[in-house]
N, C-alpha and C positions, 0 to 999 in steps of 0.2 A: 056576225054575218052569216047569212044564208050559204047553202052549199049552191055554186053556180052563178052567185052573183058576183060583180066584179067591184073592185073599188077606183075610184077616180079621184084623182088629185088634180088641183089647180096648178098649172104651170104658165108663168109669165113669159111673154116674148122677149123679154129682157135679159133672162136666165140663158136663153139660147142663140140671142145675138151676139156674135162677135165685137169684139172692142176696137174701133176703128175711129182715124182722126183724118176727117176730109174725105171719107171712102175708104182709106186705105189701112190696112192691120198695122195696129201701133207700131209694131217693130220694123215693117218694112217702110212706113212713114219716119220712122227714125235711122234709118239706114239712109234714106234720099236727104234726110236734113244735115246728117253728119257729110256726106259725100259734098254735098252744095257748099258746106260750109270750110271743107277741107278745100274745094278748088278756088273758093276766095282768099282763104288762107295763104295756100301754095302759089297761087299765080296771080294774085292781087285783081282780080278780074271780078266785079261786082256780078255785071251781066252774065260771065260764065256759071257762077255758083246759083245766081236766080235760074237759069235755064237749066242746069244739072238738078235741080232741087225740082223743079215743074216736070221734068222728063220722068224722073224718079218717081214722083207722086205718080203720074199717070199709068206708068209701069206697074206700079204696087196695086192702083186700083183694078187693073186688068187681072193680077195676078190675085189679088183679094176676092174678086168675081167669079174666077175660076176655081180657086180652092182656097179657104181662111188657112188654112194651114200649109200653106207650100212651103214656108221657107223653115218649120222642121222636117219636112219630109226631104229636102232639099240638103239639109245637114245632116240627117240620117242616112243619105243614100249610100255615104262613103263607107258606112260601117257594114254594110251587107254587101255578099258578093252575088253576081248575077249567075241565074241557076242554067241557064243557057244561052250558049254564044254561037251561033250558027258559022263563024266564019271561023273558029276553031273548032272545028270538025274533027275528031279522030277517028278512025273505025275502030270497033271493039270485036275481039275475036272469041266467039263462044264454042267452049267445049262441054260436050255431052260424055260425061263420063259414067258406063255401065259396070255395075258390080255384076261380078259371075255367081250365079247363085248354083250351088253344087246340093244335090238332095243326098 
């Protein structure tokens, strides 16, 4: 390879595309499916389960369009503290100490 020339590798679109089901990210789709099934099992309402599933898939599609990794971000957000909270402002006192230099 000559100096200054760059190497080009072919990358297929399928490698960068998120894995989705009905336009929703797989894990979010699974959450919608399980919640719809839970409503059906607990309340014995087929219509309620189907409506919750459809509502969950619509919300999951919107979240997937916004950010594919939104579920990972939400789960990891509890591990990190906020850097700055303007509602909990406390004044800080700054003191400047000077050394007396004696010659």
